[in-house]
C-alpha positions as CSV (number, residue, x, y, z in Angstrom):
1,G,103.8,106.5,154.9
2,G,100.6,104.8,155.0
3,S,102.3,101.9,156.7
4,G,103.4,104.0,159.8
5,R,99.8,105.3,160.3
6,R,98.5,101.7,160.2
7,E,101.1,100.7,162.9
8,D,100.3,103.8,165.0
9,M,96.7,103.0,165.0
10,L,97.3,99.3,166.0
11,A,99.6,100.5,168.7
12,L,96.8,102.8,170.0
13,V,94.4,99.8,169.8
14,G,96.9,97.9,172.0
15,T,96.7,100.8,174.5
16,F,93.0,100.6,174.6
17,L,93.1,97.0,175.1
18,S,95.4,97.5,178.0
19,A,93.2,100.1,179.6
20,L,90.0,98.0,179.2
21,C,91.8,94.8,180.6
22,A,93.2,96.7,183.5
23,D,89.8,98.4,184.4
24,T,88.6,96.9,187.8
25,G,85.2,98.0,187.3
26,P,82.3,96.2,185.6
27,K,83.3,97.2,182.2
28,G,86.9,95.7,182.7
29,Q,85.2,92.6,184.1
30,L,83.0,92.3,181.1
31,F,85.7,93.0,178.7
32,R,87.9,90.2,180.2
33,K,85.1,87.6,180.4
34,N,83.5,88.2,176.8
35,Y,86.5,89.4,174.8
36,G,89.7,88.4,176.7
37,K,90.7,85.4,174.6
38,M,89.9,87.2,171.2
39,A,92.0,90.3,172.3
40,I,94.9,88.0,173.4
41,L,94.8,86.1,169.9
42,G,94.4,89.4,168.2
43,A,97.5,90.8,170.0
44,L,99.4,87.6,169.4
45,E,98.5,87.6,165.8
46,V,99.8,91.3,165.4
47,L,103.0,90.4,167.3
48,S,103.5,87.4,164.8
49,L,102.9,89.2,161.6
50,N,104.9,92.2,162.9
51,G,107.8,90.0,164.3
52,W,108.5,88.3,161.0
53,R,109.0,91.6,159.1
54,E,112.7,92.0,158.5
55,L,113.4,95.8,158.5
56,S,117.0,96.3,159.6
57,S,118.0,98.2,156.6
58,H,115.0,100.7,157.2
59,P,115.4,102.5,160.6
60,A,112.1,104.5,160.5
61,E,110.1,101.2,159.8
62,E,112.2,99.3,162.4
63,F,111.2,102.0,165.0
64,E,107.4,101.6,163.9
65,K,107.7,97.8,164.2
66,V,109.2,98.0,167.7
67,T,106.7,100.6,168.7
68,L,103.8,98.5,167.6
69,S,105.3,95.2,169.2
70,K,106.0,97.0,172.5
71,A,102.2,98.2,172.6
72,M,101.2,94.5,172.2
73,I,103.5,93.3,174.6
74,A,102.4,95.8,177.3
75,F,98.9,94.6,176.8
76,L,100.0,91.1,177.3
77,C,101.7,92.1,180.6
78,V,98.4,93.6,181.7
79,V,96.7,90.3,180.9
80,D,99.3,88.7,183.3
81,D,97.7,90.5,186.3
82,H,94.4,88.7,185.7
83,L,94.5,85.0,186.6
84,E,91.4,84.3,184.5
85,L,93.1,85.6,181.5
86,R,96.6,84.3,182.3
87,A,95.1,80.8,182.3
88,R,94.3,81.3,178.7
89,F,98.2,80.8,178.0
90,A,97.7,77.2,178.7
91,D,95.6,77.0,175.4
92,A,97.5,75.3,172.7
93,E,96.7,77.8,170.0
94,I,97.8,80.6,172.2
95,R,101.1,78.8,173.2
96,E,101.9,78.1,169.6
97,K,101.3,81.7,168.7
98,V,103.6,82.8,171.6
99,R,106.3,80.3,170.4
100,D,106.1,81.6,166.9
101,I,106.7,85.1,168.2
102,L,109.6,84.3,170.3
103,V,111.1,82.4,167.2
104,A,110.5,85.4,164.9
105,E,112.3,87.6,167.4
106,I,115.3,85.4,167.3
107,R,115.4,85.0,163.6
108,T,114.7,88.6,162.5
109,S,116.8,90.5,165.2
110,G,120.2,92.0,164.4
111,P,122.9,93.7,166.5
112,S,121.1,97.1,166.1
113,T,117.6,95.8,166.8
114,P,116.2,97.1,169.9
115,D,115.2,94.3,172.5
116,L,111.6,93.4,173.0
117,P,110.4,92.4,176.4
118,S,108.4,89.3,175.3
119,E,109.9,87.3,178.0
120,R,108.3,89.6,180.5
121,T,104.9,88.1,179.7
122,W,103.7,85.2,181.7
123,A,103.9,83.0,178.7
124,G,107.3,84.2,177.6
125,R,108.7,82.9,180.8
126,D,107.4,79.4,180.4
127,A,110.6,77.3,180.6
128,H,109.2,74.5,178.4
129,L,108.0,77.0,175.9
130,L,111.4,78.7,175.9
131,L,113.3,75.5,175.4
132,S,111.0,74.5,172.4
133,V,111.8,78.0,171.0
134,L,115.6,77.5,171.3
135,T,115.3,74.0,169.8
136,Y,113.1,75.1,167.0
137,A,115.1,78.3,166.2
138,D,118.4,76.3,166.1
139,V,120.2,79.0,168.2
């Protein structure tokens, strides 16, 4: 359906963001300097909106959801390789988004839901953030 095409397109955007962010030349440096925070916030927004979708009874849509989330998480893992961008995760707005994403993952996951590697991102490994997620999510 139309929804799947939108998710495919957003996953492709995540792939392009990863490539731009990973570029070690002047284009990559310019991207990270001028658009890094905006790209991080955009990826987190997509992860948040996508994460709260409960689709366990629709396997095809669940696959699209997971594919999109994995593309955004892959971008955030590339962000981790750049200290100037990693420092953005100290930003309160970004930390709150990461927390929301992790809570959504806990609340909307079922036994058959594929695992998302959110905790592989630098922000997803923050012990204080993880404790606040567990407290908030009532797990």
